[in-house]
Structures are given as C-alpha cells and as structure tokens.
C-alpha positions as CSV (number, residue, x, y, z in Angstrom):
1,M,-0.1,32.2,-14.7
2,K,3.1,31.3,-13.0
3,K,5.1,28.2,-13.9
4,V,5.8,25.9,-11.0
5,V,7.5,22.6,-10.2
6,Y,5.2,20.4,-8.1
7,S,4.8,17.2,-6.1
8,V,1.4,16.0,-5.2
9,T,0.9,12.9,-3.1
10,R,-2.6,11.3,-2.9
11,I,-3.0,9.8,0.6
12,G,-5.1,6.7,0.9
13,K,-4.9,2.9,0.9
14,T,-2.1,3.2,-1.6
15,N,-0.2,6.5,-1.8
16,S,0.5,7.8,-5.3
17,T,2.8,10.7,-6.1
18,F,2.7,13.0,-9.2
19,K,5.6,15.3,-10.0
20,G,6.3,17.6,-12.8
21,I,5.8,21.1,-14.2
22,G,2.4,22.8,-13.7
23,Y,0.9,26.3,-13.6
24,L,-0.4,28.4,-10.8
25,T,-3.3,30.8,-11.6
26,D,-4.2,33.5,-9.0
27,T,-5.6,30.8,-6.7
28,D,-5.5,27.4,-8.5
29,L,-2.8,24.8,-9.3
30,V,-3.2,23.3,-12.8
31,I,-1.4,20.1,-13.7
32,A,-1.5,17.5,-16.6
33,L,-2.0,13.8,-15.7
34,N,-2.7,10.5,-17.4
35,S,-5.7,8.3,-16.3
36,K,-5.5,4.6,-15.5
37,K,-6.4,4.0,-19.1
38,N,-3.5,6.3,-20.2
39,A,-5.8,9.1,-21.4
40,P,-4.4,12.6,-20.7
41,Y,-6.5,15.1,-18.6
42,I,-6.1,18.3,-16.7
43,K,-6.4,18.3,-12.9
44,V,-7.2,21.6,-11.1
45,F,-6.6,22.0,-7.4
46,E,-9.0,24.9,-6.7
47,D,-8.1,27.6,-4.2
48,I,-4.8,25.8,-3.4
49,T,-3.2,29.1,-2.2
50,K,-5.6,29.0,0.8
51,Y,-4.3,25.5,1.8
52,C,-0.5,26.0,1.2
53,H,1.9,28.1,3.3
54,P,5.4,29.3,2.6
55,V,8.3,26.9,3.5
56,V,10.5,28.4,6.1
57,N,13.9,29.7,4.9
58,S,12.9,29.2,1.3
59,K,11.9,31.6,-1.5
60,D,8.8,31.0,-3.6
61,E,8.3,27.5,-2.1
62,Y,4.9,26.4,-0.6
63,K,3.4,23.2,0.9
64,G,0.2,22.1,2.6
65,A,-2.6,19.6,2.8
66,Y,-5.6,19.7,0.4
67,Y,-8.8,17.7,0.2
68,E,-11.8,17.4,-2.1
69,I,-15.0,15.5,-2.3
70,A,-15.4,13.2,-5.4
71,E,-18.1,11.0,-6.6
72,V,-17.0,7.4,-7.5
73,M,-18.9,4.3,-8.8
74,V,-18.9,1.4,-6.3
75,T,-19.8,-2.2,-7.1
76,R,-22.1,-3.7,-4.4
77,P,-21.9,-7.3,-3.4
78,D,-24.9,-8.2,-5.5
79,G,-23.2,-6.8,-8.6
80,S,-25.1,-3.6,-8.9
81,K,-23.3,-0.3,-9.1
82,E,-24.0,2.8,-7.1
83,S,-22.5,6.3,-6.8
84,K,-20.8,7.2,-3.6
85,E,-19.1,10.4,-2.4
86,V,-15.6,10.0,-1.0
87,E,-13.0,12.4,0.4
88,L,-9.7,12.5,-1.4
89,N,-6.7,13.8,0.6
90,Y,-3.5,15.2,-0.9
91,L,-0.1,16.6,0.3
92,V,1.0,19.4,-2.0
93,W,4.3,21.0,-2.5
94,Y,5.2,23.5,-5.3
95,K,7.9,26.0,-6.1
96,E,7.6,28.9,-8.5
97,V,10.2,28.9,-11.3
98,E,11.4,31.7,-13.6
C-alpha cells in the first residue's frame, strides 16, 4: 500500500470535501472518515485507478471523477420509510507521498 494525500469532494445538493492522509492499494483508495454521528469508519473507493488520470506536468499526482450507487432510507410523505438507490458523485485528487 502506498501513502497518499487526498482531497475528495462529494458533488450534490450540498458539496462536501474531505482531505487528509489515506492509502492506495493496487486499485483502491482507502480513507478514514467520521459519520454524521461522529462515529469513525473506513471508506473505500474501489477501482479508483481506473477513474483517475495523471495530472499534467506533475509527478505521482492523479485526479478524476468517481461515482457509486448507494442505498439510502427515504421518508415518504405518509411517514413510512423505504429504501432507494441513489448515485453518489465524487471529484477525487490524490498524490503519492514518500
């Protein structure tokens, strides 16, 4: 695994950016985050090396767009809840560090 500095921006109604130190396996980007309830968890961006390309005139620096399908709980107008699939879009930048 390689150590990387990363910046991941989730694109949507409200954009949110996560920055820090993470790890790159052969194909995946692994980062540590905190949930809305402040519980720590690990987020894996699978096959990120397929979606990111080298930055021009830069060494060991990559960027690209990534998306995934996630299942979320939605509250309907009558108060009941249902599961719904949504597409989550991210802009990813990372640079390998020594």
